N, C-alpha and C positions, 0 to 999 in steps of 0.2 A: 502495499500499498503507500510506504514513502517514497515511491518510486513514482507515481504519480502522482505525491505534491508536487514538484517542479514543477505540472502544466496548471496546475491552480494558482492566477492571478494573488489573491486578495489571499496575507497572511494574517485572519485574525484566528487563535488562539482557541485549541479546541473546547472541550465539554467532557465536563467529568462523566463517569460510569451510573452517580448517583440518577444527575441531570436528564438521562438520556433514559433510565426506567421507570424517573418521574412524569419526564413528556409520554413514553409510553403509556403510563398510567393513563395517563389522562383525557387519550386518544382512541384505551381503549381498542391498543393493535404493535404489534410487531416490529422492528427494523431490522429488516435486513440483518446479516454480519457483517456484509461489505459496507456497507452503509455504516453500521456503529460504527467501525475501523473508520473511515474519510471523518463522519464528526469527530473524532476523538481524537487529529487532526489536527482540521480545520473548520470552522464552524463559518457558513455562510464562504463557502467554497464558489469563487469563480472562473470559470475552465474557459475561457473564447465565449461565444455569446449568450452558454447554458452559468444560470443562477441555482445554485442550492439553494434554499430557504436556511438562515440558522434555528438554530433550539435558541432558547429566549433563557437566560441567568436570570 
């Protein structure tokens, strides 16, 4: 997953496992493991035209 980090234009700090679990509980859904790994590295990733919405802190 860290090699993907090179393509991400934003450098915002990732989130903690606790924050991911809280968000999953609020949404009533579980995130895929690859997405969990990504948001632990960077929150609100931007890759070209793609923007992944952040997990609120």
